[in-house]
C-alpha positions in Angstrom: -34.5 14.5 -102.3 -30.7 15.1 -103.1 -28.9 17.6 -100.7 -28.7 21.2 -102.4 -25.3 21.9 -100.7 -24.0 19.1 -103.3 -24.5 20.7 -106.6 -22.2 22.8 -108.5 -20.5 19.4 -110.1 -17.7 21.2 -111.3 -16.3 21.9 -107.6 -17.8 19.8 -105.5 -18.4 16.6 -107.6 -15.9 13.8 -105.7 -15.6 11.2 -108.1 -14.9 12.9 -112.4 -18.2 9.8 -113.2 -20.5 11.4 -110.8 -23.1 12.3 -113.0 -25.2 15.7 -112.7 -28.4 14.7 -114.5 -30.2 17.6 -111.3 -28.5 20.0 -112.0 -29.6 23.1 -113.6 -29.0 23.5 -117.0 -29.1 27.1 -116.3 -26.8 27.8 -113.4 -23.8 26.6 -111.7 -20.4 27.2 -112.5 -19.9 26.4 -116.8 -17.2 23.5 -116.7 -17.7 21.4 -119.9 -20.5 19.3 -119.7 -19.8 20.4 -115.2 -17.3 18.4 -114.9 -14.8 19.3 -112.1 -12.6 21.7 -112.6 -8.5 19.4 -111.9 -4.8 19.9 -112.6 -4.3 16.8 -110.0 -4.9 14.2 -113.6 -3.7 11.1 -111.6 -6.9 8.1 -112.4 -8.0 10.7 -115.2 -9.1 9.5 -118.7 -9.4 12.9 -120.6 -8.7 16.2 -119.3 -10.4 19.2 -121.2 -8.3 21.5 -121.7 -9.4 25.0 -123.0 -7.3 27.4 -125.3 -8.0 30.9 -125.9 -5.8 31.2 -129.0 -6.5 33.3 -132.3 -3.6 35.6 -133.1 -3.8 33.8 -136.3 -6.4 33.9 -138.1 -7.0 35.5 -141.5 -10.1 37.2 -140.9 -12.3 37.6 -138.6 -10.9 37.0 -135.3 -13.6 36.0 -132.0 -12.2 32.1 -131.4 -10.7 33.2 -128.4 -13.9 33.2 -126.9 -14.8 29.7 -128.0 -13.9 27.1 -125.1 -16.4 29.7 -122.7 -18.8 29.4 -125.3 -18.9 25.3 -125.5 -18.6 24.7 -122.0 -22.3 27.7 -121.6 -24.0 25.5 -124.7 -22.5 22.1 -122.7 -24.0 22.9 -119.4 -27.6 21.8 -121.0 -25.8 18.3 -122.6 -24.7 16.9 -118.9 -28.0 16.2 -118.4 -29.0 13.1 -119.6 -26.8 11.0 -121.7 -25.3 11.0 -125.7 -27.9 10.5 -127.9 -27.8 7.9 -129.1 -25.6 6.0 -127.8 -26.6 3.3 -124.9 -23.2 4.3 -122.7 -22.8 7.5 -120.7 -18.5 8.6 -121.5 -19.6 10.7 -118.7 -20.4 7.8 -116.6 -17.5 5.4 -118.1 -14.6 7.3 -118.6 -12.8 9.7 -115.5 -12.6 13.1 -117.2 -11.9 16.7 -116.2 -11.7 20.4 -117.4 -8.6 21.4 -116.8 -9.3 24.8 -117.8 -7.2 27.1 -119.7 -3.9 27.4 -120.9 -2.2 31.4 -120.7 -1.6 32.4 -123.1 1.7 35.0 -122.8 0.3 37.9 -123.8 2.7 40.5 -125.3 5.0 37.2 -126.5 3.5 36.3 -129.4 6.2 33.4 -130.8 5.8 31.9 -126.7 2.5 30.7 -127.4 2.8 27.1 -129.2 5.6 26.5 -126.3 2.7 27.0 -123.6 0.2 25.0 -125.7 2.5 22.2 -126.3 3.7 21.8 -122.2 -0.3 22.2 -121.7 -0.6 19.3 -123.9 2.3 17.5 -122.6 1.6 17.8 -119.6 -1.5 16.0 -118.9 0.4 13.2 -121.6 3.2 12.9 -119.2 0.1 12.5 -116.4 -1.4 9.2 -118.8 -4.8 11.4 -119.6 -5.9 12.6 -122.8 -6.6 15.8 -124.4 -9.3 17.0 -125.5 -8.7 20.4 -126.7 -11.2 22.9 -127.7 -9.8 26.2 -129.6 -9.3 28.9 -130.2 -8.3 28.8 -133.3 -6.8 26.3 -135.8 -4.0 26.4 -134.9 -3.9 25.5 -131.5 -4.5 22.1 -133.2 -0.9 21.6 -133.8 1.1 21.8 -130.4 -1.2 19.6 -129.2 -0.6 17.0 -132.1 3.3 17.9 -131.4 2.9 16.6 -127.7 1.3 13.4 -128.5 3.8 12.2 -131.4 6.7 12.8 -129.4 5.0 10.6 -126.5 3.7 8.1 -129.1 6.8 8.3 -130.3 5.5 7.7 -133.8 3.5 10.4 -136.5 -0.4 10.4 -135.9 -3.1 9.6 -138.0 -4.7 13.1 -138.8 -8.5 12.7 -140.0 -9.9 16.7 -140.1 -13.0 17.9 -140.3 -12.6 21.4 -142.2 -13.7 23.6 -144.8 -10.3 24.1 -145.2 -6.9 21.7 -145.8 -4.6 24.3 -144.1 -1.6 23.1 -146.2 -0.2 26.5 -147.6 3.5 26.1 -147.7 5.4 28.6 -144.6 8.9 28.0 -142.5 8.1 26.3 -139.2 8.0 28.8 -136.9 5.2 30.7 -138.7 1.5 30.7 -136.6 -0.9 30.7 -138.3 -4.5 28.4 -138.9 -4.1 27.9 -143.0 -0.4 26.6 -142.8 -0.1 24.2 -139.3 -0.8 20.4 -141.1 2.0 21.6 -143.8 4.0 22.1 -140.5 2.9 19.4 -138.6 3.4 17.0 -141.7 7.1 18.2 -142.5 8.4 18.3 -138.5 6.8 14.2 -139.8 4.5 14.5 -136.6 1.1 13.5 -139.4 1.2 10.4 -142.0 -0.4 11.8 -144.8 -0.7 8.0 -145.7 -2.7 7.5 -143.6 -4.2 10.6 -143.2 -7.7 12.2 -144.2 -9.6 15.4 -145.0 -13.0 15.5 -144.9 -15.7 18.0 -146.0 -12.9 20.1 -148.0 -14.2 23.4 -149.8 -11.7 25.4 -151.0 -9.0 25.5 -153.3 -5.4 23.9 -152.6 -3.3 23.2 -154.6 -0.4 20.8 -152.3 -2.4 18.6 -149.7 1.2 16.8 -148.9 -0.3 13.7 -149.7 -3.3 13.6 -147.4 -6.9 11.8 -149.0 -9.5 14.5 -149.5 -12.9 13.6 -149.5 -14.5 16.9 -149.8 -17.7 18.3 -148.8 -19.5 17.6 -152.5 -17.8 13.5 -152.0 -19.7 13.7 -148.6 -23.4 15.1 -150.1 -23.4 12.5 -153.2 -22.1 9.4 -151.8 -22.9 9.3 -148.2 -22.5 8.9 -144.5 -21.9 5.4 -145.1 -18.9 5.6 -147.2 -17.1 8.5 -146.2 -16.7 6.3 -142.4 -15.9 3.3 -145.0 -13.2 6.0 -146.8 -12.0 7.1 -143.1 -11.4 3.7 -141.6 -9.8 2.1 -144.6 -7.3 5.0 -144.6 -6.6 4.8 -140.6 -6.9 1.6 -140.6 -4.9 1.1 -137.0 -3.2 4.1 -136.6 -2.7 6.0 -133.5 -5.6 9.0 -134.6 -5.8 12.4 -133.8 -8.8 13.8 -134.6 -9.6 17.3 -135.1 -13.3 19.5 -136.0 -12.9 22.4 -136.8 -16.9 23.9 -136.4 -16.6 25.2 -140.4 -16.5 22.0 -141.3 -20.7 22.3 -140.7 -22.0 24.6 -143.3 -22.7 28.3 -142.5 -25.8 27.2 -141.9 -25.6 25.6 -138.9 -22.3 27.1 -137.5 -22.7 31.2 -138.0 -20.7 31.5 -135.1 -16.6 30.9 -137.0 -13.8 32.9 -138.7 -13.9 31.9 -142.2 -17.7 30.2 -142.6 -17.3 29.0 -146.0 -21.3 27.8 -147.7 -22.4 24.2 -149.5 -21.0 22.3 -146.0 -21.8 19.6 -143.6 -25.1 19.0 -142.1 -24.7 18.7 -138.0 -26.5 15.2 -138.8 -24.1 14.3 -141.1 -20.9 15.5 -139.2 -22.7 13.3 -136.2 -23.5 10.3 -137.9 -19.8 10.1 -140.0 -18.3 10.9 -136.0 -20.6 7.3 -134.8 -19.5 5.4 -137.1 -15.6 5.8 -136.9 -16.2 4.0 -133.0 -13.6 1.7 -132.5 -10.3 3.9 -134.4 -7.7 4.4 -131.7 -8.4 7.9 -131.1 -5.6 9.1 -129.0 -6.0 12.9 -129.7 -9.2 15.5 -130.5 -9.9 18.8 -131.1 -13.2 22.1 -131.4 -11.6 24.7 -132.6 -12.9 28.1 -134.7 -16.2 28.5 -132.2 -16.2 32.4 -132.7 -19.8 33.5 -130.8 -19.3 37.4 -131.3 -20.8 35.7 -135.0 -23.0 32.8 -133.4 -26.6 32.7 -133.4 -28.7 31.7 -131.0 -25.5 29.7 -129.5 -26.6 27.1 -131.8 -22.4 27.3 -133.3 -21.3 26.9 -129.8 -23.4 23.7 -129.3 -22.6 22.0 -132.1 -19.1 22.4 -130.8 -20.2 20.6 -127.4 -22.2 18.6 -128.7 -19.6 17.1 -131.2 -17.0 17.5 -128.3 -19.4 15.2 -126.4 -19.2 12.6 -129.5 -15.7 13.0 -129.0 -16.0 11.2 -126.2 -17.6 9.1 -127.0 -15.7 7.7 -129.4 -12.8 7.7 -127.3 -14.1 5.6 -124.4 -14.8 3.1 -127.8 -11.1 3.1 -128.6 -9.8 -0.8 -128.3 -8.9 -1.0 -124.8 -11.3 2.0 -123.7 -14.0 0.9 -121.2 -16.9 1.6 -123.7 -14.7 -1.0 -126.9 -16.7 -3.7 -128.2 
């Protein structure tokens, strides 16, 4: 019988790779997948970073509660390894929960810098951030930190119903403009970037390839995977997953839902097909639990985040690379 005093892996695990299969799904500290909370990152591969910010939304607010909801839903994912993976990313990598970025209330223009500084601290410690939003603007400061440390732009793989490329000033804080800003700033290479699941009109995608929801539905998972892999090649990749890339039937808990989107099984199958891309950064955003039903959106977000960890483990040189 295991020691009952060694439960609550979020606080008591000696090694981030410690399995938490014996932890009850309905109790305990709700870190991401029961990983230990930590700010000291020596030897850590991935730090899960929450960004409880939603002041840049154009429709319904509530994504500030997304990190909390994703962590809570992830509790039921940590008792067994990710299906149908042949390995457990939580056992082959040292993953910790870094906690949340402090959002300076009353000083909105300081928020982008606070997010960037947190991501930069994780990167400078030699770890990779897995960011849990928050609205989609939160991706931009993280991408900026990654590109600066890489010394080159990243390829953006974006799952979304919106392109988020409306033109705006560089300091505009808006979840519909930040990828215009990222391309203009040279942090994203549009020639190596692709937007998947789009189903709203944009006049300018800033040179990024668009593989819309119709293409996914009509051409299938394999063709979608092939298109993404061909576009990014061997470039360093930031993969951003806006939960509204899923159809509202699978993710009602989001601020700007758009019908006709991806099914959860499609999204997960596409992600599995991307094993081997050079995944340098990743995020899941726009989970707004106030509009959710039975936690299905939060569970989808947590499952996508866990699949992103598997992809990170399978990157070139990663512990699960072929």
